[in-house]
mmCIF file of the N, C-alpha and C atoms, coordinates in Angstrom:
data_MODEL
# 
_entry.id   MODEL 
# 
loop_
_atom_site.group_PDB 
_atom_site.id 
_atom_site.type_symbol 
_atom_site.label_atom_id 
_atom_site.label_alt_id 
_atom_site.label_comp_id 
_atom_site.label_asym_id 
_atom_site.label_entity_id 
_atom_site.label_seq_id 
_atom_site.pdbx_PDB_ins_code 
_atom_site.Cartn_x 
_atom_site.Cartn_y 
_atom_site.Cartn_z 
_atom_site.occupancy 
_atom_site.B_iso_or_equiv 
_atom_site.pdbx_formal_charge 
_atom_site.auth_seq_id 
_atom_site.auth_comp_id 
_atom_site.auth_asym_id 
_atom_site.auth_atom_id 
_atom_site.pdbx_PDB_model_num 
ATOM 1   N N  . UNK A 1 1  ? 0.846  -1.173 0.000  1.00 0.00 ? 1  UNK A N  1 
ATOM 2   C CA . UNK A 1 1  ? 0.000  0.000  0.000  1.00 0.00 ? 1  UNK A CA 1 
ATOM 3   C C  . UNK A 1 1  ? 0.889  1.233  0.000  1.00 0.00 ? 1  UNK A C  1 
ATOM 4   N N  . UNK A 1 2  ? 0.321  2.360  -0.351 1.00 0.00 ? 2  UNK A N  1 
ATOM 5   C CA . UNK A 1 2  ? 1.090  3.609  -0.425 1.00 0.00 ? 2  UNK A CA 1 
ATOM 6   C C  . UNK A 1 2  ? 0.633  4.557  0.672  1.00 0.00 ? 2  UNK A C  1 
ATOM 7   N N  . UNK A 1 3  ? 1.624  5.214  1.304  1.00 0.00 ? 3  UNK A N  1 
ATOM 8   C CA . UNK A 1 3  ? 1.344  6.282  2.258  1.00 0.00 ? 3  UNK A CA 1 
ATOM 9   C C  . UNK A 1 3  ? 2.120  7.520  1.822  1.00 0.00 ? 3  UNK A C  1 
ATOM 10  N N  . UNK A 1 4  ? 1.601  8.649  2.188  1.00 0.00 ? 4  UNK A N  1 
ATOM 11  C CA . UNK A 1 4  ? 2.234  9.925  1.831  1.00 0.00 ? 4  UNK A CA 1 
ATOM 12  C C  . UNK A 1 4  ? 3.066  10.399 3.013  1.00 0.00 ? 4  UNK A C  1 
ATOM 13  N N  . UNK A 1 5  ? 4.304  10.761 2.763  1.00 0.00 ? 5  UNK A N  1 
ATOM 14  C CA . UNK A 1 5  ? 5.197  11.275 3.800  1.00 0.00 ? 5  UNK A CA 1 
ATOM 15  C C  . UNK A 1 5  ? 5.379  12.771 3.615  1.00 0.00 ? 5  UNK A C  1 
ATOM 16  N N  . UNK A 1 6  ? 5.327  13.501 4.717  1.00 0.00 ? 6  UNK A N  1 
ATOM 17  C CA . UNK A 1 6  ? 5.595  14.934 4.721  1.00 0.00 ? 6  UNK A CA 1 
ATOM 18  C C  . UNK A 1 6  ? 6.745  15.193 5.680  1.00 0.00 ? 6  UNK A C  1 
ATOM 19  N N  . UNK A 1 7  ? 7.727  15.943 5.237  1.00 0.00 ? 7  UNK A N  1 
ATOM 20  C CA . UNK A 1 7  ? 8.879  16.281 6.071  1.00 0.00 ? 7  UNK A CA 1 
ATOM 21  C C  . UNK A 1 7  ? 8.879  17.785 6.315  1.00 0.00 ? 7  UNK A C  1 
ATOM 22  N N  . UNK A 1 8  ? 9.139  18.176 7.551  1.00 0.00 ? 8  UNK A N  1 
ATOM 23  C CA . UNK A 1 8  ? 9.137  19.587 7.917  1.00 0.00 ? 8  UNK A CA 1 
ATOM 24  C C  . UNK A 1 8  ? 10.467 19.990 8.543  1.00 0.00 ? 8  UNK A C  1 
ATOM 25  N N  . UNK A 1 9  ? 10.797 21.274 8.401  1.00 0.00 ? 9  UNK A N  1 
ATOM 26  C CA . UNK A 1 9  ? 11.957 21.902 9.050  1.00 0.00 ? 9  UNK A CA 1 
ATOM 27  C C  . UNK A 1 9  ? 13.231 21.102 8.767  1.00 0.00 ? 9  UNK A C  1 
ATOM 28  N N  . UNK A 1 10 ? 13.980 20.768 9.812  1.00 0.00 ? 10 UNK A N  1 
ATOM 29  C CA . UNK A 1 10 ? 15.267 20.076 9.646  1.00 0.00 ? 10 UNK A CA 1 
ATOM 30  C C  . UNK A 1 10 ? 15.094 18.719 8.956  1.00 0.00 ? 10 UNK A C  1 
ATOM 31  N N  . UNK A 1 11 ? 13.985 18.041 9.220  1.00 0.00 ? 11 UNK A N  1 
ATOM 32  C CA . UNK A 1 11 ? 13.741 16.750 8.562  1.00 0.00 ? 11 UNK A CA 1 
ATOM 33  C C  . UNK A 1 11 ? 13.649 16.931 7.051  1.00 0.00 ? 11 UNK A C  1 
ATOM 34  N N  . UNK A 1 12 ? 13.046 18.021 6.611  1.00 0.00 ? 12 UNK A N  1 
ATOM 35  C CA . UNK A 1 12 ? 12.950 18.308 5.176  1.00 0.00 ? 12 UNK A CA 1 
ATOM 36  C C  . UNK A 1 12 ? 14.345 18.533 4.598  1.00 0.00 ? 12 UNK A C  1 
ATOM 37  N N  . UNK A 1 13 ? 15.162 19.282 5.323  1.00 0.00 ? 13 UNK A N  1 
ATOM 38  C CA . UNK A 1 13 ? 16.529 19.537 4.857  1.00 0.00 ? 13 UNK A CA 1 
ATOM 39  C C  . UNK A 1 13 ? 17.319 18.239 4.736  1.00 0.00 ? 13 UNK A C  1 
ATOM 40  N N  . UNK A 1 14 ? 17.199 17.381 5.733  1.00 0.00 ? 14 UNK A N  1 
ATOM 41  C CA . UNK A 1 14 ? 17.965 16.137 5.745  1.00 0.00 ? 14 UNK A CA 1 
ATOM 42  C C  . UNK A 1 14 ? 17.479 15.145 4.692  1.00 0.00 ? 14 UNK A C  1 
ATOM 43  N N  . UNK A 1 15 ? 16.171 15.089 4.480  1.00 0.00 ? 15 UNK A N  1 
ATOM 44  C CA . UNK A 1 15 ? 15.620 14.159 3.491  1.00 0.00 ? 15 UNK A CA 1 
ATOM 45  C C  . UNK A 1 15 ? 15.805 14.675 2.067  1.00 0.00 ? 15 UNK A C  1 
ATOM 46  N N  . UNK A 1 16 ? 15.886 15.987 1.930  1.00 0.00 ? 16 UNK A N  1 
ATOM 47  C CA . UNK A 1 16 ? 16.028 16.572 0.603  1.00 0.00 ? 16 UNK A CA 1 
ATOM 48  C C  . UNK A 1 16 ? 14.727 16.663 -0.172 1.00 0.00 ? 16 UNK A C  1 
ATOM 49  N N  . UNK A 1 17 ? 13.623 16.342 0.487  1.00 0.00 ? 17 UNK A N  1 
ATOM 50  C CA . UNK A 1 17 ? 12.289 16.443 -0.123 1.00 0.00 ? 17 UNK A CA 1 
ATOM 51  C C  . UNK A 1 17 ? 11.305 16.939 0.927  1.00 0.00 ? 17 UNK A C  1 
ATOM 52  N N  . UNK A 1 18 ? 10.254 17.578 0.466  1.00 0.00 ? 18 UNK A N  1 
ATOM 53  C CA . UNK A 1 18 ? 9.203  18.029 1.375  1.00 0.00 ? 18 UNK A CA 1 
ATOM 54  C C  . UNK A 1 18 ? 8.103  17.007 1.534  1.00 0.00 ? 18 UNK A C  1 
ATOM 55  N N  . UNK A 1 19 ? 7.833  16.297 0.451  1.00 0.00 ? 19 UNK A N  1 
ATOM 56  C CA . UNK A 1 19 ? 6.820  15.247 0.511  1.00 0.00 ? 19 UNK A CA 1 
ATOM 57  C C  . UNK A 1 19 ? 7.076  14.219 -0.571 1.00 0.00 ? 19 UNK A C  1 
ATOM 58  N N  . UNK A 1 20 ? 6.609  13.009 -0.304 1.00 0.00 ? 20 UNK A N  1 
ATOM 59  C CA . UNK A 1 20 ? 6.759  11.907 -1.245 1.00 0.00 ? 20 UNK A CA 1 
ATOM 60  C C  . UNK A 1 20 ? 5.775  10.816 -0.854 1.00 0.00 ? 20 UNK A C  1 
ATOM 61  N N  . UNK A 1 21 ? 5.618  9.845  -1.711 1.00 0.00 ? 21 UNK A N  1 
ATOM 62  C CA . UNK A 1 21 ? 4.832  8.661  -1.388 1.00 0.00 ? 21 UNK A CA 1 
ATOM 63  C C  . UNK A 1 21 ? 5.770  7.469  -1.349 1.00 0.00 ? 21 UNK A C  1 
ATOM 64  N N  . UNK A 1 22 ? 5.484  6.553  -0.429 1.00 0.00 ? 22 UNK A N  1 
ATOM 65  C CA . UNK A 1 22 ? 6.285  5.334  -0.329 1.00 0.00 ? 22 UNK A CA 1 
ATOM 66  C C  . UNK A 1 22 ? 5.360  4.129  -0.301 1.00 0.00 ? 22 UNK A C  1 
ATOM 67  N N  . UNK A 1 23 ? 5.885  3.033  -0.775 1.00 0.00 ? 23 UNK A N  1 
ATOM 68  C CA . UNK A 1 23 ? 5.177  1.757  -0.750 1.00 0.00 ? 23 UNK A CA 1 
ATOM 69  C C  . UNK A 1 23 ? 5.569  1.038  0.533  1.00 0.00 ? 23 UNK A C  1 
ATOM 70  N N  . UNK A 1 24 ? 4.574  0.609  1.309  1.00 0.00 ? 24 UNK A N  1 
ATOM 71  C CA . UNK A 1 24 ? 4.821  -0.137 2.542  1.00 0.00 ? 24 UNK A CA 1 
ATOM 72  C C  . UNK A 1 24 ? 3.941  -1.383 2.527  1.00 0.00 ? 24 UNK A C  1 
ATOM 73  N N  . UNK A 1 25 ? 4.276  -2.326 3.370  1.00 0.00 ? 25 UNK A N  1 
ATOM 74  C CA . UNK A 1 25 ? 3.490  -3.556 3.452  1.00 0.00 ? 25 UNK A CA 1 
ATOM 75  C C  . UNK A 1 25 ? 2.085  -3.257 3.965  1.00 0.00 ? 25 UNK A C  1 
ATOM 76  N N  . UNK A 1 26 ? 1.121  -4.032 3.507  1.00 0.00 ? 26 UNK A N  1 
ATOM 77  C CA . UNK A 1 26 ? -0.237 -3.900 4.032  1.00 0.00 ? 26 UNK A CA 1 
ATOM 78  C C  . UNK A 1 26 ? -0.207 -4.115 5.537  1.00 0.00 ? 26 UNK A C  1 
ATOM 79  N N  . UNK A 1 27 ? -1.004 -3.354 6.244  1.00 0.00 ? 27 UNK A N  1 
ATOM 80  C CA . UNK A 1 27 ? -1.107 -3.430 7.705  1.00 0.00 ? 27 UNK A CA 1 
ATOM 81  C C  . UNK A 1 27 ? 0.197  -3.057 8.405  1.00 0.00 ? 27 UNK A C  1 
ATOM 82  N N  . UNK A 1 28 ? 1.022  -2.248 7.760  1.00 0.00 ? 28 UNK A N  1 
ATOM 83  C CA . UNK A 1 28 ? 2.267  -1.787 8.387  1.00 0.00 ? 28 UNK A CA 1 
ATOM 84  C C  . UNK A 1 28 ? 1.939  -0.851 9.543  1.00 0.00 ? 28 UNK A C  1 
ATOM 85  N N  . UNK A 1 29 ? 2.733  -0.945 10.587 1.00 0.00 ? 29 UNK A N  1 
ATOM 86  C CA . UNK A 1 29 ? 2.569  -0.035 11.720 1.00 0.00 ? 29 UNK A CA 1 
ATOM 87  C C  . UNK A 1 29 ? 3.386  1.229  11.483 1.00 0.00 ? 29 UNK A C  1 
ATOM 88  N N  . UNK A 1 30 ? 3.111  2.233  12.286 1.00 0.00 ? 30 UNK A N  1 
ATOM 89  C CA . UNK A 1 30 ? 3.882  3.476  12.208 1.00 0.00 ? 30 UNK A CA 1 
ATOM 90  C C  . UNK A 1 30 ? 5.357  3.197  12.475 1.00 0.00 ? 30 UNK A C  1 
ATOM 91  N N  . UNK A 1 31 ? 5.653  2.281  13.390 1.00 0.00 ? 31 UNK A N  1 
ATOM 92  C CA . UNK A 1 31 ? 7.044  1.941  13.702 1.00 0.00 ? 31 UNK A CA 1 
ATOM 93  C C  . UNK A 1 31 ? 7.747  1.351  12.482 1.00 0.00 ? 31 UNK A C  1 
ATOM 94  N N  . UNK A 1 32 ? 7.057  0.502  11.741 1.00 0.00 ? 32 UNK A N  1 
ATOM 95  C CA . UNK A 1 32 ? 7.632  -0.104 10.540 1.00 0.00 ? 32 UNK A CA 1 
ATOM 96  C C  . UNK A 1 32 ? 7.889  0.969  9.483  1.00 0.00 ? 32 UNK A C  1 
ATOM 97  N N  . UNK A 1 33 ? 6.947  1.885  9.330  1.00 0.00 ? 33 UNK A N  1 
ATOM 98  C CA . UNK A 1 33 ? 7.116  2.961  8.352  1.00 0.00 ? 33 UNK A CA 1 
ATOM 99  C C  . UNK A 1 33 ? 8.291  3.849  8.747  1.00 0.00 ? 33 UNK A C  1 
ATOM 100 N N  . UNK A 1 34 ? 8.407  4.179  10.036 1.00 0.00 ? 34 UNK A N  1 
ATOM 101 C CA . UNK A 1 34 ? 9.531  4.997  10.488 1.00 0.00 ? 34 UNK A CA 1 
ATOM 102 C C  . UNK A 1 34 ? 10.853 4.285  10.204 1.00 0.00 ? 34 UNK A C  1 
ATOM 103 N N  . UNK A 1 35 ? 10.912 2.992  10.450 1.00 0.00 ? 35 UNK A N  1 
ATOM 104 C CA . UNK A 1 35 ? 12.134 2.225  10.160 1.00 0.00 ? 35 UNK A CA 1 
ATOM 105 C C  . UNK A 1 35 ? 12.469 2.304  8.672  1.00 0.00 ? 35 UNK A C  1 
ATOM 106 N N  . UNK A 1 36 ? 11.458 2.168  7.828  1.00 0.00 ? 36 UNK A N  1 
ATOM 107 C CA . UNK A 1 36 ? 11.671 2.248  6.382  1.00 0.00 ? 36 UNK A CA 1 
ATOM 108 C C  . UNK A 1 36 ? 12.137 3.645  5.978  1.00 0.00 ? 36 UNK A C  1 
ATOM 109 N N  . UNK A 1 37 ? 11.574 4.670  6.600  1.00 0.00 ? 37 UNK A N  1 
ATOM 110 C CA . UNK A 1 37 ? 11.985 6.052  6.320  1.00 0.00 ? 37 UNK A CA 1 
ATOM 111 C C  . UNK A 1 37 ? 13.460 6.232  6.659  1.00 0.00 ? 37 UNK A C  1 
ATOM 112 N N  . UNK A 1 38 ? 13.881 5.725  7.816  1.00 0.00 ? 38 UNK A N  1 
ATOM 113 C CA . UNK A 1 38 ? 15.275 5.880  8.233  1.00 0.00 ? 38 UNK A CA 1 
ATOM 114 C C  . UNK A 1 38 ? 16.228 5.076  7.348  1.00 0.00 ? 38 UNK A C  1 
ATOM 115 N N  . UNK A 1 39 ? 15.762 3.959  6.802  1.00 0.00 ? 39 UNK A N  1 
ATOM 116 C CA . UNK A 1 39 ? 16.591 3.192  5.871  1.00 0.00 ? 39 UNK A CA 1 
ATOM 117 C C  . UNK A 1 39 ? 16.724 3.922  4.535  1.00 0.00 ? 39 UNK A C  1 
ATOM 118 N N  . UNK A 1 40 ? 15.655 4.585  4.117  1.00 0.00 ? 40 UNK A N  1 
ATOM 119 C CA . UNK A 1 40 ? 15.659 5.299  2.838  1.00 0.00 ? 40 UNK A CA 1 
ATOM 120 C C  . UNK A 1 40 ? 16.425 6.611  2.928  1.00 0.00 ? 40 UNK A C  1 
ATOM 121 N N  . UNK A 1 41 ? 16.271 7.314  4.056  1.00 0.00 ? 41 UNK A N  1 
ATOM 122 C CA . UNK A 1 41 ? 16.931 8.605  4.277  1.00 0.00 ? 41 UNK A CA 1 
ATOM 123 C C  . UNK A 1 41 ? 17.744 8.522  5.571  1.00 0.00 ? 41 UNK A C  1 
ATOM 124 N N  . UNK A 1 42 ? 18.924 7.873  5.543  1.00 0.00 ? 42 UNK A N  1 
ATOM 125 C CA . UNK A 1 42 ? 19.711 7.673  6.762  1.00 0.00 ? 42 UNK A CA 1 
ATOM 126 C C  . UNK A 1 42 ? 20.104 8.972  7.457  1.00 0.00 ? 42 UNK A C  1 
ATOM 127 N N  . UNK A 1 43 ? 20.174 10.074 6.739  1.00 0.00 ? 43 UNK A N  1 
ATOM 128 C CA . UNK A 1 43 ? 20.526 11.355 7.367  1.00 0.00 ? 43 UNK A CA 1 
ATOM 129 C C  . UNK A 1 43 ? 19.504 11.765 8.423  1.00 0.00 ? 43 UNK A C  1 
ATOM 130 N N  . UNK A 1 44 ? 18.291 11.232 8.336  1.00 0.00 ? 44 UNK A N  1 
ATOM 131 C CA . UNK A 1 44 ? 17.253 11.577 9.315  1.00 0.00 ? 44 UNK A CA 1 
ATOM 132 C C  . UNK A 1 44 ? 17.539 11.022 10.710 1.00 0.00 ? 44 UNK A C  1 
ATOM 133 N N  . UNK A 1 45 ? 18.508 10.111 10.812 1.00 0.00 ? 45 UNK A N  1 
ATOM 134 C CA . UNK A 1 45 ? 18.903 9.605  12.136 1.00 0.00 ? 45 UNK A CA 1 
ATOM 135 C C  . UNK A 1 45 ? 19.261 10.763 13.064 1.00 0.00 ? 45 UNK A C  1 
ATOM 136 N N  . UNK A 1 46 ? 19.770 11.847 12.488 1.00 0.00 ? 46 UNK A N  1 
ATOM 137 C CA . UNK A 1 46 ? 20.162 13.021 13.282 1.00 0.00 ? 46 UNK A CA 1 
ATOM 138 C C  . UNK A 1 46 ? 19.015 13.548 14.142 1.00 0.00 ? 46 UNK A C  1 
ATOM 139 N N  . UNK A 1 47 ? 17.787 13.475 13.646 1.00 0.00 ? 47 UNK A N  1 
ATOM 140 C CA . UNK A 1 47 ? 16.640 14.029 14.380 1.00 0.00 ? 47 UNK A CA 1 
ATOM 141 C C  . UNK A 1 47 ? 15.625 12.970 14.803 1.00 0.00 ? 47 UNK A C  1 
ATOM 142 N N  . UNK A 1 48 ? 15.857 11.719 14.469 1.00 0.00 ? 48 UNK A N  1 
ATOM 143 C CA . UNK A 1 48 ? 14.836 10.686 14.686 1.00 0.00 ? 48 UNK A CA 1 
ATOM 144 C C  . UNK A 1 48 ? 14.425 10.523 16.144 1.00 0.00 ? 48 UNK A C  1 
ATOM 145 N N  . UNK A 1 49 ? 15.341 10.675 17.061 1.00 0.00 ? 49 UNK A N  1 
ATOM 146 C CA . UNK A 1 49 ? 15.005 10.506 18.475 1.00 0.00 ? 49 UNK A CA 1 
ATOM 147 C C  . UNK A 1 49 ? 14.206 11.651 19.060 1.00 0.00 ? 49 UNK A C  1 
ATOM 148 N N  . UNK A 1 50 ? 14.137 12.756 18.330 1.00 0.00 ? 50 UNK A N  1 
ATOM 149 C CA . UNK A 1 50 ? 13.421 13.929 18.838 1.00 0.00 ? 50 UNK A CA 1 
ATOM 150 C C  . UNK A 1 50 ? 12.199 14.280 18.008 1.00 0.00 ? 50 UNK A C  1 
ATOM 151 N N  . UNK A 1 51 ? 11.943 13.520 16.964 1.00 0.00 ? 51 UNK A N  1 
ATOM 152 C CA . UNK A 1 51 ? 10.817 13.819 16.078 1.00 0.00 ? 51 UNK A CA 1 
ATOM 153 C C  . UNK A 1 51 ? 9.498  13.330 16.663 1.00 0.00 ? 51 UNK A C  1 
ATOM 154 N N  . UNK A 1 52 ? 8.461  14.013 16.269 1.00 0.00 ? 52 UNK A N  1 
ATOM 155 C CA . UNK A 1 52 ? 7.095  13.591 16.553 1.00 0.00 ? 52 UNK A CA 1 
ATOM 156 C C  . UNK A 1 52 ? 6.481  13.224 15.210 1.00 0.00 ? 52 UNK A C  1 
ATOM 157 N N  . UNK A 1 53 ? 5.690  12.168 15.196 1.00 0.00 ? 53 UNK A N  1 
ATOM 158 C CA . UNK A 1 53 ? 4.977  11.804 13.978 1.00 0.00 ? 53 UNK A CA 1 
ATOM 159 C C  . UNK A 1 53 ? 3.514  12.178 14.123 1.00 0.00 ? 53 UNK A C  1 
ATOM 160 N N  . UNK A 1 54 ? 2.925  12.568 13.026 1.00 0.00 ? 54 UNK A N  1 
ATOM 161 C CA . UNK A 1 54 ? 1.485  12.812 12.978 1.00 0.00 ? 54 UNK A CA 1 
ATOM 162 C C  . UNK A 1 54 ? 0.925  11.993 11.824 1.00 0.00 ? 54 UNK A C  1 
ATOM 163 N N  . UNK A 1 55 ? -0.221 11.377 12.055 1.00 0.00 ? 55 UNK A N  1 
ATOM 164 C CA . UNK A 1 55 ? -0.897 10.618 11.010 1.00 0.00 ? 55 UNK A CA 1 
ATOM 165 C C  . UNK A 1 55 ? -2.229 11.298 10.737 1.00 0.00 ? 55 UNK A C  1 
ATOM 166 N N  . UNK A 1 56 ? -2.408 11.699 9.505  1.00 0.00 ? 56 UNK A N  1 
ATOM 167 C CA . UNK A 1 56 ? -3.630 12.399 9.100  1.00 0.00 ? 56 UNK A CA 1 
ATOM 168 C C  . UNK A 1 56 ? -3.917 13.596 9.999  1.00 0.00 ? 56 UNK A C  1 
ATOM 169 N N  . UNK A 1 57 ? -2.872 14.367 10.276 1.00 0.00 ? 57 UNK A N  1 
ATOM 170 C CA . UNK A 1 57 ? -2.920 15.618 11.029 1.00 0.00 ? 57 UNK A CA 1 
ATOM 171 C C  . UNK A 1 57 ? -3.269 15.443 12.509 1.00 0.00 ? 57 UNK A C  1 
ATOM 172 N N  . UNK A 1 58 ? -3.023 14.247 13.049 1.00 0.00 ? 58 UNK A N  1 
ATOM 173 C CA . UNK A 1 58 ? -3.192 13.996 14.482 1.00 0.00 ? 58 UNK A CA 1 
ATOM 174 C C  . UNK A 1 58 ? -1.884 13.426 15.020 1.00 0.00 ? 58 UNK A C  1 
ATOM 175 N N  . UNK A 1 59 ? -1.399 14.019 16.115 1.00 0.00 ? 59 UNK A N  1 
ATOM 176 C CA . UNK A 1 59 ? -0.160 13.514 16.698 1.00 0.00 ? 59 UNK A CA 1 
ATOM 177 C C  . UNK A 1 59 ? -0.310 12.041 17.040 1.00 0.00 ? 59 UNK A C  1 
ATOM 178 N N  . UNK A 1 60 ? 0.709  11.291 16.703 1.00 0.00 ? 60 UNK A N  1 
ATOM 179 C CA . UNK A 1 60 ? 0.704  9.852  16.927 1.00 0.00 ? 60 UNK A CA 1 
ATOM 180 C C  . UNK A 1 60 ? 1.127  9.556  18.357 1.00 0.00 ? 60 UNK A C  1 
ATOM 181 N N  . UNK A 1 61 ? 0.323  8.781  19.056 1.00 0.00 ? 61 UNK A N  1 
ATOM 182 C CA . UNK A 1 61 ? 0.642  8.408  20.435 1.00 0.00 ? 61 UNK A CA 1 
ATOM 183 C C  . UNK A 1 61 ? 1.072  6.955  20.552 1.00 0.00 ? 61 UNK A C  1 
ATOM 184 N N  . UNK A 1 62 ? 0.784  6.152  19.534 1.00 0.00 ? 62 UNK A N  1 
ATOM 185 C CA . UNK A 1 62 ? 1.061  4.720  19.594 1.00 0.00 ? 62 UNK A CA 1 
ATOM 186 C C  . UNK A 1 62 ? 1.745  4.282  18.300 1.00 0.00 ? 62 UNK A C  1 
ATOM 187 N N  . UNK A 1 63 ? 3.030  3.948  18.398 1.00 0.00 ? 63 UNK A N  1 
ATOM 188 C CA . UNK A 1 63 ? 3.788  3.540  17.215 1.00 0.00 ? 63 UNK A CA 1 
ATOM 189 C C  . UNK A 1 63 ? 3.303  2.194  16.662 1.00 0.00 ? 63 UNK A C  1 
ATOM 190 N N  . UNK A 1 64 ? 2.449  1.494  17.414 1.00 0.00 ? 64 UNK A N  1 
ATOM 191 C CA . UNK A 1 64 ? 1.888  0.232  16.935 1.00 0.00 ? 64 UNK A CA 1 
ATOM 192 C C  . UNK A 1 64 ? 0.636  0.461  16.084 1.00 0.00 ? 64 UNK A C  1 
ATOM 193 N N  . UNK A 1 65 ? 0.269  1.716  15.885 1.00 0.00 ? 65 UNK A N  1 
ATOM 194 C CA . UNK A 1 65 ? -0.908 2.021  15.073 1.00 0.00 ? 65 UNK A CA 1 
ATOM 195 C C  . UNK A 1 65 ? -0.715 1.481  13.657 1.00 0.00 ? 65 UNK A C  1 
ATOM 196 N N  . UNK A 1 66 ? -1.714 0.790  13.166 1.00 0.00 ? 66 UNK A N  1 
ATOM 197 C CA . UNK A 1 66 ? -1.672 0.249  11.811 1.00 0.00 ? 66 UNK A CA 1 
ATOM 198 C C  . UNK A 1 66 ? -2.141 1.326  10.848 1.00 0.00 ? 66 UNK A C  1 
ATOM 199 N N  . UNK A 1 67 ? -1.341 1.543  9.824  1.00 0.00 ? 67 UNK A N  1 
ATOM 200 C CA . UNK A 1 67 ? -1.661 2.561  8.836  1.00 0.00 ? 67 UNK A CA 1 
ATOM 201 C C  . UNK A 1 67 ? -2.519 1.975  7.725  1.00 0.00 ? 67 UNK A C  1 
ATOM 202 N N  . UNK A 1 68 ? -3.214 2.872  7.030  1.00 0.00 ? 68 UNK A N  1 
ATOM 203 C CA . UNK A 1 68 ? -4.086 2.470  5.936  1.00 0.00 ? 68 UNK A CA 1 
ATOM 204 C C  . UNK A 1 68 ? -3.612 3.108  4.634  1.00 0.00 ? 68 UNK A C  1 
ATOM 205 N N  . UNK A 1 69 ? -4.028 2.528  3.531  1.00 0.00 ? 69 UNK A N  1 
ATOM 206 C CA . UNK A 1 69 ? -3.735 3.070  2.205  1.00 0.00 ? 69 UNK A CA 1 
ATOM 207 C C  . UNK A 1 69 ? -4.091 4.552  2.164  1.00 0.00 ? 69 UNK A C  1 
ATOM 208 N N  . UNK A 1 70 ? -3.140 5.359  1.694  1.00 0.00 ? 70 UNK A N  1 
ATOM 209 C CA . UNK A 1 70 ? -3.393 6.785  1.539  1.00 0.00 ? 70 UNK A CA 1 
ATOM 210 C C  . UNK A 1 70 ? -3.192 7.625  2.778  1.00 0.00 ? 70 UNK A C  1 
ATOM 211 N N  . UNK A 1 71 ? -2.840 7.007  3.916  1.00 0.00 ? 71 UNK A N  1 
ATOM 212 C CA . UNK A 1 71 ? -2.587 7.803  5.122  1.00 0.00 ? 71 UNK A CA 1 
ATOM 213 C C  . UNK A 1 71 ? -1.457 8.790  4.865  1.00 0.00 ? 71 UNK A C  1 
ATOM 214 N N  . UNK A 1 72 ? -1.516 9.897  5.573  1.00 0.00 ? 72 UNK A N  1 
ATOM 215 C CA . UNK A 1 72 ? -0.494 10.939 5.497  1.00 0.00 ? 72 UNK A CA 1 
ATOM 216 C C  . UNK A 1 72 ? 0.304  10.909 6.799  1.00 0.00 ? 72 UNK A C  1 
ATOM 217 N N  . UNK A 1 73 ? 1.605  10.707 6.684  1.00 0.00 ? 73 UNK A N  1 
ATOM 218 C CA . UNK A 1 73 ? 2.487  10.642 7.850  1.00 0.00 ? 73 UNK A CA 1 
ATOM 219 C C  . UNK A 1 73 ? 3.434  11.834 7.794  1.00 0.00 ? 73 UNK A C  1 
ATOM 220 N N  . UNK A 1 74 ? 3.351  12.689 8.807  1.00 0.00 ? 74 UNK A N  1 
ATOM 221 C CA . UNK A 1 74 ? 4.210  13.871 8.877  1.00 0.00 ? 74 UNK A CA 1 
ATOM 222 C C  . UNK A 1 74 ? 5.328  13.628 9.880  1.00 0.00 ? 74 UNK A C  1 
ATOM 223 N N  . UNK A 1 75 ? 6.541  13.982 9.500  1.00 0.00 ? 75 UNK A N  1 
ATOM 224 C CA . UNK A 1 75 ? 7.714  13.889 10.371 1.00 0.00 ? 75 UNK A CA 1 
ATOM 225 C C  . UNK A 1 75 ? 8.017  15.307 10.842 1.00 0.00 ? 75 UNK A C  1 
ATOM 226 N N  . UNK A 1 76 ? 7.828  15.531 12.151 1.00 0.00 ? 76 UNK A N  1 
ATOM 227 C CA . UNK A 1 76 ? 7.935  16.870 12.729 1.00 0.00 ? 76 UNK A CA 1 
ATOM 228 C C  . UNK A 1 76 ? 9.076  16.920 13.735 1.00 0.00 ? 76 UNK A C  1 
ATOM 229 N N  . UNK A 1 77 ? 10.217 17.481 13.352 1.00 0.00 ? 77 UNK A N  1 
ATOM 230 C CA . UNK A 1 77 ? 11.316 17.629 14.310 1.00 0.00 ? 77 UNK A CA 1 
ATOM 231 C C  . UNK A 1 77 ? 11.001 18.757 15.283 1.00 0.00 ? 77 UNK A C  1 
ATOM 232 N N  . UNK A 1 78 ? 11.744 18.835 16.383 1.00 0.00 ? 78 UNK A N  1 
ATOM 233 C CA . UNK A 1 78 ? 11.494 19.918 17.334 1.00 0.00 ? 78 UNK A CA 1 
ATOM 234 C C  . UNK A 1 78 ? 11.724 21.279 16.684 1.00 0.00 ? 78 UNK A C  1 
ATOM 235 N N  . UNK A 1 79 ? 10.941 22.231 17.099 1.00 0.00 ? 79 UNK A N  1 
ATOM 236 C CA . UNK A 1 79 ? 11.057 23.591 16.572 1.00 0.00 ? 79 UNK A CA 1 
ATOM 237 C C  . UNK A 1 79 ? 12.022 24.369 17.449 1.00 0.00 ? 79 UNK A C  1 
ATOM 238 N N  . UNK A 1 80 ? 12.898 25.136 16.814 1.00 0.00 ? 80 UNK A N  1 
ATOM 239 C CA . UNK A 1 80 ? 13.829 25.961 17.581 1.00 0.00 ? 80 UNK A CA 1 
ATOM 240 C C  . UNK A 1 80 ? 13.888 27.337 16.949 1.00 0.00 ? 80 UNK A C  1 
ATOM 241 N N  . UNK A 1 81 ? 14.527 28.211 17.624 1.00 0.00 ? 81 UNK A N  1 
ATOM 242 C CA . UNK A 1 81 ? 14.654 29.573 17.112 1.00 0.00 ? 81 UNK A CA 1 
ATOM 243 C C  . UNK A 1 81 ? 13.930 30.551 18.015 1.00 0.00 ? 81 UNK A C  1 
ATOM 244 N N  . UNK A 1 82 ? 13.909 31.786 17.606 1.00 0.00 ? 82 UNK A N  1 
ATOM 245 C CA . UNK A 1 82 ? 13.309 32.771 18.484 1.00 0.00 ? 82 UNK A CA 1 
ATOM 246 C C  . UNK A 1 82 ? 12.497 33.796 17.787 1.00 0.00 ? 82 UNK A C  1 
# 
């Protein structure tokens, strides 16, 4: 199945893209998708421990959540600056 990935701030810089679609296994969890993202864009390891994920514009609280075809997964690194 396909899910849409959105990268923001530093994650966008590290991935080199703002958004893309990826193919994942049916019934993949958010944790599996995050692992696949880090394998595809290893530079994201820099922010992976501090990122928050959102699925369909709702902050993700459970990495075991099963994603569905067409879900939108946003990678949101911490915001800094003044």
